[in-house]
N, C-alpha and C positions, 0 to 999 in steps of 0.2 A: 953365648947365647944365654938369656936370664932363666934362673929357676921359675919353671912354670907353676908351683906352689905359691912361692913368695909372690909372683907377679898376678896371681889370682888375688890373694890376700890384699894387694897394694889396690889391686882396681875395686876391691869391695870396700876398702876404706875410704878411697875418692868418691865413691858413689854415695857412701852413708853418712859423709860429713860435708854439708854444705861450705865450710870453709875449713881447709886441710893444710898444717904446714906441716911439711918436710923440713927438719932443721936439725944441727948441730946442738945438742942438748936439749933444755926444757925450756919453756917460757920463762918459769922461776929463775934457770941457770944456763942462758945461752953459753956454748962453749965456742962461739967465733961471732965476730963483730957483725958481721953479715946476717947471721941470725937474729942477733940481739937487735939489729936496727929494723928487720921485719916484724918482730915481735913490737917494738916501741910506736910503730906504725897502727899495727892491728889494735894494740891496747889505745890507743888514741882517737880511733874509731868508734871504740868500746864495741866490737863485735865478738861474741863467741866462736871458739873455734879450737878445733882439734889440733895436737900437733904430735910429732912421731920424731923419735931422737934416732936420727940415722946413724950414728955413732957406731952402735953395737952390731951393725951389719951394714956398713958403710960401701963396701965394694959389690956387693950382690945387690943393694938398693940403688947403686949408680948403672948397674945393668938393665935392671927392672924399669928403672926411671927413662932411660934411653929408650928402650922399645918403648913404653907406653907414650911419651911424650917428647921423645928426642932431645931430652934435656938431661945433662949428669952431674950438674952442681948443686950444691944445695946453700942457703934454700930453698925450696920450691914452696910456692902459694898456689893451691888450687881453690877454685869458687864454683861452685854449682858443675862440679868434674872439668872444669877445664882449667889447664895450668894458665895463672896470671904471670909467673916470672920468679926471678931472684929479688934480691935488696934494692938493684938500682930501677928495675920497672916497676916495682912495689911503691918504692919513694916518689918516682916520678908521675905514677899514676894516683897517688895520695894529693901531690901538690896541684895537679892540674883538675883533682877532683873526681876522677874517672873512678877510681879504686871505691869511694863511697856509692857512687853510683852501681857498680858492679854487685858491691853487698848489701845494696837496698837499704843503704844509712845516710842520715844526714853528714855531709863534710862539718868536721868540726872547726872553730874559728880560730884555734892555736895550731901552731906547728908542730912538728913530730917533736916530743921532747927530747933533750938534750941526754948524751949517753948516760949521765950521772944522775940518772932518775930515781927521785927518793922511795917510793913504794910503790911497786906495779900493781894496777887492779889485779882481781882474781880472774883466772881462765879456767876453762876445761882442764881437768887432768891431763898429763901425756898419755896418749894411747900407745899400746904396745904391739908388735909385730910378734905373733908366735908361732 
């Protein structure tokens, strides 16, 4: 059973952030390839988003997100309080235009940048769970 206080904090963060990414690392320094792929997609659609580094509390956050959305792996992208999914789903939705529609932005003309992107655009600072 997940920690009730942590679960409440996570639910509050999901509700307070129209676009929220639970990821390993930060947008400026992703700590896994899947998280990096989602950051690249979000950066390419030029949307502001909050980000939570799950690594400091990985197992407790797995338990909480399993209860909230029945999803235990990271990254996890939430839009308007709803779980969109992980890296593969986010990329598929990006390619089909569904992600831009869900985010209320225009679909960019270019595809997701290569992993060796030069300078990432500025994002919101990472959020902290305390």
